C-alpha positions as CSV (number, residue, x, y, z in Angstrom):
1,X,33.1,-32.0,-17.7
2,X,33.9,-34.1,-15.0
3,X,35.2,-30.8,-12.6
4,X,31.6,-29.5,-12.8
5,X,29.6,-32.9,-12.3
6,X,32.3,-33.6,-9.3
7,X,31.2,-30.1,-8.0
8,X,28.2,-30.7,-8.2
9,X,27.6,-34.0,-6.4
10,X,30.3,-34.2,-4.6
11,X,30.0,-34.5,-0.8
12,X,30.1,-31.2,1.4
13,X,31.0,-32.4,5.2
14,X,30.2,-30.4,8.0
15,X,32.6,-31.7,11.7
16,X,31.5,-30.7,15.1
17,X,33.9,-31.7,17.6
18,X,33.0,-31.6,21.3
19,X,34.5,-33.4,24.7
20,X,34.3,-36.9,24.3
21,X,32.1,-37.0,20.5
22,X,33.1,-35.8,16.9
23,X,29.9,-36.0,14.6
24,X,30.6,-35.7,10.8
25,X,27.4,-34.6,8.5
26,X,27.9,-35.7,4.9
27,X,25.7,-34.1,2.5
28,X,25.3,-34.6,-1.7
29,X,23.1,-33.4,-4.0
30,X,19.9,-35.9,-4.5
31,X,21.0,-38.6,-1.7
32,X,20.1,-38.5,2.0
33,X,22.4,-37.0,4.4
34,X,24.7,-39.7,6.1
35,X,25.3,-39.0,9.7
36,X,28.2,-40.4,12.1
37,X,29.1,-40.0,15.3
38,X,32.6,-40.6,17.1
39,X,32.7,-41.4,21.1
40,X,36.3,-42.7,22.9
41,X,36.1,-45.9,22.4
42,X,35.6,-46.2,18.7
43,X,38.6,-44.1,17.6
44,X,41.7,-45.6,16.8
45,X,43.6,-43.0,15.5
46,X,44.0,-39.2,13.8
47,X,46.1,-39.1,11.2
48,X,47.7,-36.0,8.9
49,X,48.3,-37.7,5.4
50,X,49.7,-36.0,2.4
51,X,47.7,-35.2,-0.7
52,X,50.3,-35.5,-3.8
53,X,49.9,-32.6,-6.4
54,X,51.1,-33.2,-9.7
55,X,52.4,-29.8,-10.8
56,X,52.6,-27.9,-7.1
57,X,53.5,-28.1,-3.5
58,X,51.3,-31.1,-2.1
59,X,48.6,-30.4,0.7
60,X,47.8,-32.4,3.7
61,X,44.4,-33.2,5.3
62,X,43.6,-34.7,8.1
63,X,41.9,-38.5,8.7
64,X,39.7,-40.6,11.5
65,X,40.6,-43.8,11.6
66,X,37.6,-45.3,13.4
67,X,38.4,-49.2,15.4
68,X,35.9,-50.4,12.9
69,X,38.7,-48.9,10.2
70,X,36.1,-46.1,8.8
71,X,38.0,-43.7,7.8
72,X,36.9,-39.8,7.4
73,X,39.0,-37.1,5.7
74,X,38.7,-33.0,6.3
75,X,39.2,-31.4,3.3
76,X,42.6,-30.4,2.0
77,X,44.9,-28.3,3.8
78,X,47.8,-26.2,2.2
79,X,51.3,-26.6,4.2
80,X,51.3,-29.5,6.8
81,X,52.0,-27.3,9.4
82,X,48.2,-26.4,8.7
83,X,46.8,-29.7,9.1
84,X,48.5,-30.6,12.7
85,X,47.5,-27.9,14.1
86,X,43.8,-29.0,13.2
87,X,44.7,-32.7,14.2
88,X,46.0,-31.0,17.4
89,X,42.9,-29.3,17.9
90,X,40.6,-31.9,17.3
91,X,42.2,-34.1,19.7
92,X,42.4,-31.5,22.4
93,X,38.9,-31.0,21.9
94,X,37.3,-34.2,21.3
95,X,40.1,-35.8,25.0
96,X,38.9,-33.0,26.7
């Protein structure tokens, strides 16, 4: 039952990345959408982080860390090289 409830009420996250701008929209049922916009001076760093799994291989995600310490995560990717490729793509689009 907890997995079903989490699937129904968990956030749907959409990232839009462009030159000098990243917009993250979090949508949750029964709540207002949350919009977060990052510009170059607001981002401390991009990270690729491991998500350990108990019974299978770990997955990886990309995280934006803001200068105000807020953190925003992507969905989980499979292998690290996929997450690293996504992080590099975001960084190149954002910094262009």
